[in-house]
N, C-alpha and C positions, 0 to 999 in steps of 0.2 A: 384465470391464468392458464394458458395452454402451453404445456411443455411437451412437444413432440420430439423425442430424442433423435430419431433417425433423420427427421427434417433438419434439425440443427447441425448434426454431423455433416450431412451432405451439403448443406448451405456453406459451412465453413470450408469444406473440401473443394467445392465448386469455385470459390473465390481463391485468390492467392493466399496460401496458408504458410506461415513460417515453419521452416524445418530447421531445428536448432542444432544441426550436426556439423555446421561449418559454413563459412561464407560462400564457398563455391556452389553449394547446394542450398542456398538460403531459401529459395521458394520452391514449393512443390506444385507444379502445374498438372492438372488432371482433366481428363475428358469427362464432363458431367454425364454424357450419355451412357457411360460405362457403369454408373452407380444405380443400383436398386437395392431394396432391402433384402432381396433374395441372394444377390451375388456379391454383396460386400461382406467383409470379415471372413474371407476365405483364404487369404495369403498373409504371410508375415508383414509385407509392405502395408497392408490394410491396417494392421495393428499399429504400426508406427504413425501412419497418417491420421488415424483416429485420435491418437494421443496429442499429436501436433495441433489438432483442431481445438483441444481443450485449452491450450495455452492462449489461443487467439482472443478469448473473451476478456483477458486481463487488459488488453489495449484500449478497449472501447471508452472507458471513462476518461482517458487522457486526450481524446479528441478535443481540440480547442479552436476558438475563432472569435468572431464578434458577438457570438451568443454565450461566450464564456466556455466552461468545460466542467464536466461532472466531477473531476478530481479536485476541483476547488471547494466542493461542498463541505468536506470535513475541515478545510482550512478556514473558511469564513466562519464556521461554527465555533472556532476558538476565540474569536474576538481579537485576533492578532494580525489580521489581514485587511488590506484596503484595496480599492479598485477605482479606476477612472473610466471604466467601460459602462457608460450609462445605459446602453441598450440591453446589457446582460442582466435582465431583471431577476433571474433565478439566483444570481450571486447576492443581490441586495436583499432578497427574501430571507436568505440564510444569515447574511451578515447583520441585518437589523432585527433578527429574531421575529420575523413576520412570515415564516415559512408556511407553505401550504402543500397539500397532497398533489397539487397540479405541477409541482416543480419537476421539470424534466431531468434535473440532475439525479434525483432519487430514482426516477423511472429508468434512466440509463444503467445505473448500478443493478437494479432489480432484474431488468431484462438480460443484461450481459452476463451477470453472474449465475442466474438460473439457466441460461443457455450453456455456460461452462459446466454446470452441474449435470445437465441433461446429457451432454457429450461424455462426461466422465462416467455417468451411470451406464451408458450404452457400451463404452469401452470395457468397463469392469465386467459387464455381463457377457460380452461377446468374445473378448480376446482368449479366454480359456478354451474356447471351442476351435481355435485355429491350430493347425498342426505346425508348430514352430519350436525353436530352441527354448527349453524350459526356463533357463536363467534369463534369457532376453525377455520372455513374456512376463516373468516375475518383476523384472526391473520396470518394464512399461506399466504394469499394473501399479507398482509403487508410485510412479509419477502421477497416475490417475487418482490414486487415493490422496496424495498430497494436494493436488490441485482442487479436488472436491472439498477437502478440508479447508483450504485457503478461502474458497468462495463462501462456504458456510460460515466461517469465522467472521468474515466481514459482514455478511448479511445479518447474522444474529446480533451483532453489536450495533449495527445501524438501525435495524427495524424491530428487534425484540422477538415477538411471537411470530415466527415464520413457518411456512410449510417445510417439512423434512421429507424430501423425496429421495429415495435410495435405490430405485430401480427404474428401468426405462418405462416411459408412459406412452400409451397409444390412445387413440380416440375413444376406445371402449373402456378404458381403465377408470377405476374408481378414484384414482389419484389425479385425474384430469383437473378437478377442482378440489384440491386437498385442504383439509383443515389445518390451522396452525398448530405447531408443536410447542410444548413448554421449552423455554430456553435451555434448561438443564439437560433435556434430552438431546438437543442439538449439540451442546458442548460435549456431551459424552460420546456422541457419534463422531465428532471432530477428532477427539482423542483416539477413538478406535481406528479411524482412517490414518492418522499419523503413526500409530503403532504399526499398522500394516505397511506403510511406506518405510518405516524404520527397519523393518525386517526384509526388505525387498532386495538387498544386495546392491544398493546404490553407492557410488563412490562418494568420498567426503567432499570432493570438489568437482566441478564440471565447467571447464573454460568455455564450452559452447553455449552455456546458459540453461541447460536442462536442469531439472530438479536434482538436487544432490543431497547427501546425508546431512551436510552442514545446514542446509535450508530446512530439512525435516526436523532436526533436533532444535534448531533455533525457533521455528514456529511452535513446536510442542512446548518449549519453555515459555513462550509468550502466552500460549493458551492457558497453561497452568497458572501463570501470574494473573491473568485476567479472571480465572475461576476463583482464585484466592480472594479477589476483591469483589466489587459489585458487578452484576446483580446477585451472583450466587453466594458470595461471602463464605467461601469454604475455608479460608483462613490458613493457619500455620502449616498444615499438612501439604497444602498446595503451593505455598511459598517454598517449602522444602523441595517439592518436586521440580518447581521452576528453577531453583538454584542448582540442584544436582544436574538437571538436563542442560542448562546453560554452561555449567562447569565442564561437561563432556565436550562441548564445542570449543571452549577455551583450551582444555587440556589436549585436544587433538593436535594442536600446533599447526593446523592447516590454514589458519586465517590470521591476519594482522592488520593493524591500523595503517592507513596511508601516512607517509611522512609529512604530507602537506595537504591543504584543502583543495588545491588545484586538481589533484587526482580525482576528486569527486565528480568532476565534469570533464574528464579526459577520456575520449573514446578508446584510447589504448589500454585503459584500465577496466574494461568490461569484464565482469564475471571472475575477477581475480582479487586476491589479497583481502581487502576490506569488503568488497562487494560479494556477499554470499549468494544472493539471489536477486535477479533483475528482470524487468520486462524488456524483451529483445526488440531492437530496431536496427535498421541498416540503411545508410545513406544511399540514395538513388533507387532503392528497392522498396523499402518501407521505412521512410525517415521518421524521426521523432516528431510528434505533432503538438507539443506544448510550447515551442519556442515563441510563437506569436503572442502568447498570453503573458509572458514574463517581460516583454519589451515595453518600455514607457510609451504612453499614448502619443503618437505622432510627433516624436522628437527627432525623427530623421537620423537615427543612429544605426539602422539595420538594413541589410540587404533584403529582408522580408518586406513584401509590399504592405502586409497587415501589421501595424504596430498598435496593439489593442489596449495596452495598459490594463490587462485583465486582472492581474493580482500582484500585490507587493506587500511588504511588511509595514505595519504601522510604525511610526517614529517612536512611539512609546515602548513598543516591544524591543526595538533595536537598542534603545537607550537603557533597557533593563540589563543588558550585558555589562559586566565590569569594565572599567575604563582600560584595563590592560588585556581584555579578552580579544585574542587575535581574530576570533570568528566575526566580530563586529567591525573589524577594520575594513577599509575600502577594498573591494574586489576579493573578499574572502567568502563570506556567506551572502553578502549584499553589495550593491554598488549604487552610487549616487551621481556618478559622472561617467561619460563615455564620449568617444570621438564621433564627429559628424560623418555620415556615410559618404558625403561628397568631398570631404576634406578631413582626412584622418589626423591632421595636425590641429584641427579645431576641436576644443573640448566643449561638451554640452552638459549643462546642469540639468539633471533629470527631475528634480523637484520631489524626490522621494527615495525610499530604500527598496530598490528592486532586487529580485532574487538572482544572485550570481551562482549559487551552488548548482543550478540546473542550466547554466548558460553555455551554449555551444559557440565558442569563439569563431571557429572556422565558418560555421553556418551563418552566424550573424554578420560577419564582415566580408564574406565572399560568396558562399555557395547557396545560401538560403535552403539548405537541404541537410538536416541534422543527422549525425551518426551516433547520438547519445542514447544509451539505455536509461530506463527509469529504475531507480533503486527501490527494492522492496524490503530486503533484509540486509542491514550493514552490521559488520562486526562491532561497531561502536554501540549499536542497540543491544547486542548480546552482553557486552561488558556492563552496561548500565542496568540491564535486566538482572544480571547476576548480582551486582552490588546491592540492588534494592531487595531482591528476594532473600539473599544471604543475610542481610542486616535484619530482616524481619524474624529470621529463625535464630540467628546466633549473635546478633548485635554487631558492633563495629570490629570485625576481624581484620587481620592483615590482608587477607585475600579480597575482602570487600573494598578496603581502601585502595589496593593495587588496581582493581578494576576501574573505579571511578577516577582515580588519579591519572591513569593512562589517558583518559579523555581530557582532563584538565591540563596535563603537561603539554599536550599537543596544542592546546589553546593558549599556552603561555601563562597559565594561572598557577599559583602556589598550590602545593599538595595539601590535601586535607589530613588532619590528624587530631586526636584528642577530643573527638565529638561524642556526644551521647547518641543513643540509638535514635531518638527523635530528631536530633540535629542532622545526623547522617542521612536519615530518610528524606528530609526536605532538601538537603544538599544534592542528593542523587536525583530527586524529582526535577530540581532546577536545571541540572545538567541535561536531563532528557528534553526539557522545553527548549534549551538553547542549542543543543547538538542536533536534535532530530526534527527541528522546525521545517515546515513546508515539504515534508515527506510523507504526509498522511498518517502521522502517528499521534500527534498531540491531542486531538479531540478524543481519541480512543482512551488515552491516558486519563483525560479529564473525567470520562464517564466511569471507568473502572475504579478510580480513586474518589470520585465525587468531590474533586478539588479543582480549583482553577488558579492559575498563577496571576497574582496582582502585579502588574508591571510597574505600578507607582510605588508600592511599598516593598516589593521584593519578597513578599510572603505569599502563602497559599490560603485562599478563601474557600469556604464551602461552595460547591458548584451552584446549588440553588440559592439565588440571591446575589451571586457575584455580578458586579457591574463591569461591563466592558469599558475601556478607557474612553471610548467615544459615545457612551451613553446607555445603550440597552442593557437590561438586566436578565440574567438567565432564570428561567422558570423550570418546573419539574418536567414539562412537556419536552424541553430541549435535551433530555436524556436519551431520546430516540428521534429518528427522523420519521416523517409520516409515510405510511404505506401508499404507494402511488394510486391515484384515483382510478386509473384504468384497470389496475389489478383488483381493486375493491368491486368495481362494476362487473368484471369478468368472473369473479369468484365470490359468491355470496357467503362462503364459509370464512372468509377473512374478516378480521375485526380491526378497525382503525385504531391507531395508538391514541392514548389519552391526550386531549387538548387540541386535536386536529379535526 
């Protein structure tokens, strides 16, 4: 694995790089002939550009088409997703539990996220050398620490024993082919990074989409919750840390649930209210790139030329929602019918439960150029995280009920009350499955809990031995994804995960 930090930063800057300071300056165009290792990181503008480059790696897994998309990897691994895209073999490898280390979905995550880490390492090392406003430098470094923590948090959960690279790497560096670190060391480093970001003077919210204090504390709470469970099993002390950190986000009063689910895919709601942190896109400049994958296969309902049928929900999963649950109603989280692109008065039966919560109506019906962001942290997640962690420490308190019931009331469900600790635990888990589906959350919950939701019984099975509704059964190896073959070949110090 070759991580050449300066190469990755310059590569990101030579291409059109998102600047998250407003739509008028959305892209930062730069002359590549101006960049060398000697003359970069000399001005405040260089500091900002280098931070912008770190964000860019978040977008890579969302790239979708007739070969599928890497973002689908953790969705198919839940057993709750289906596909009609026969040529996207990587989707079937994961969906049918026949995954291999040659799957390019895993390679995309590994490459993109280590590129993001390399860029963060370089910014963290070089920005302190620039003569610039101290508070601004501190805030930029806070963003870099958060983003590096984000990438490591995802990599360690997906791949387990991964290299922990904390400084820029050159061709002569011993870290060019690093040995894997123990997961606990990676988690501890993630916490350190988030603590640094927490102290960086970031605002609670940022409508432009940059890292904000709400995102930092929300991610830190999620990290603590994960450390409380598997694989580290740190238990009650970390549930307590998760609850207290999530409570800070709730008590800030800076965030709120949307009044309706339509707001989840309304471009006017980017980076505000429920949307704590998102991946930024902009129509006509850098449009969202997953719309083709959530359209039914060749049903002629969209202005997009490619209707791939790449991913949708299994019928069994949608039917696991309560009969009164608004989220399962037509055109809330899912849709089964839509108008024909040549005659909008004609209704087409889609033959499945397709994902409406990420559906850009304007792009699909007129522009074929989406303005939607991708959600990374929603306030709904923070509420459910708090309810779960608080219940583990204090049992069913009024505050825990308030948090989970806020989610249920929006869904039109009766409030919970009078439950035991065990009953509330599983009730909160179920809300996580139903509320946060198809947002790259559920598989990570399955692994940290070692539990899987049985869509037929409504109960939770042990992860190992859980049978998907369409047949395959989870084995121990599915607790991690395989380290990509190319990385194993390039770095003899890496060890492939068990079973691959």
